[in-house]
N, C-alpha and C positions, 0 to 999 in steps of 0.2 A: 526200645526201651524208652526211658523217661527221666529227665535230670531233676536235680534237687536245686532248690532257691533258697537262699539267703539273704535278706534284705532288711532295711530298718523301716519301722510301720509309720514312719512320720508323725508329725505334731496334730496333723488335721487332715481332712479330706479322706482320700483311698490312695493307695498304692498298687500297682499293677505287678504282680507275682507271675512272669510268664513260664509256663512249663512247656518244653518242647518234646513231642513224641518222634522219635527217630528210629526209622528202619536200617538194619546193618546193611542192606544193599537195596537199589531200586527194584521193585517188583512190576512184573507185566499184568499182573491183576491187581484191579480196585482190592484196596486193604482198608478195613474199618476196625476201630476199637472203641469200647465203652468208656467213658471217663466218669468218676464221680469223686466228691471232696469228703472227707469226715475223718474223725480219729484225731489222735494228737491231743495237746494240752491247750491248744486254742480254742475259745468258744465261739460256735458258730452264731452269727447274728451280731455279736458284739465285738469280736476280733477280726472277723472277714466275713464278709458276704458271700454267703453259700449259692454258686452257681447252679442252675440246672443241670442234672444228669444230662451229658450230652454224647453224642456219636462223633468221632473224628472220623473223617474219611480222606484215604490217600489215593489219589488217582495214579492209573500207571505212570511210571517214571518219577513221581514225587518221591522224597526220602522223609520228609519231616513235615509236621503242623503243629499249630501251637495251642495252646489252652491257657486262659487267663484267671487269675482268682484275685479279686479285690480286698486287699486289706485296709482295715478302718485304723486311721492315726488316732492318737489320743495322747494327753499329757500325763498320764498314770505311769507312776514309776514303778514297773513290775519286771519280772524275770522273762528271759526271752522264752516263748511260746511256739509250738508248731502244730501244722496240720498236714494231712496226708492226701496226695492224689493217688487215685487208683485205676488201673487200667484192667478192662475184663472184656471177656467175650470176643476174642480177636477172631477176624474174618480174613482168610487166606495168608496168615502169619502166625508165629509161636511168640509167646512173651518172654523176653529175658529179663529186663528189669521191670516189675508190674507196679512200683510205687515210687513215688516221688516226694519227698518231705521239703515242705515249705517252712522255713525258719523265720519267725517273726523276731527282730531285734528290736529291745527297746531303745527308745531315742529321748 
């Protein structure tokens, strides 16, 4: 599965929203899963930097691997916004929770 992350956006620069993909138990096989970001009310490019779609690989014995989305800070007074991190195409695993939500809190 994957966790949800709720953090403040900051007033400048970027803040790292780190999502962790976790297996329910260690696997004797290499596990991989594709990760992409999109959807939600946040605007790609102005609220967060869109990471390249990537594949996380967990070697035998690993139970978790992290994926980071950089959120762009600003001074605009706005409502909290969200984006979605989606897992797909698992190899040697099944997906329980395939989506993590990033909630960007206005500061």
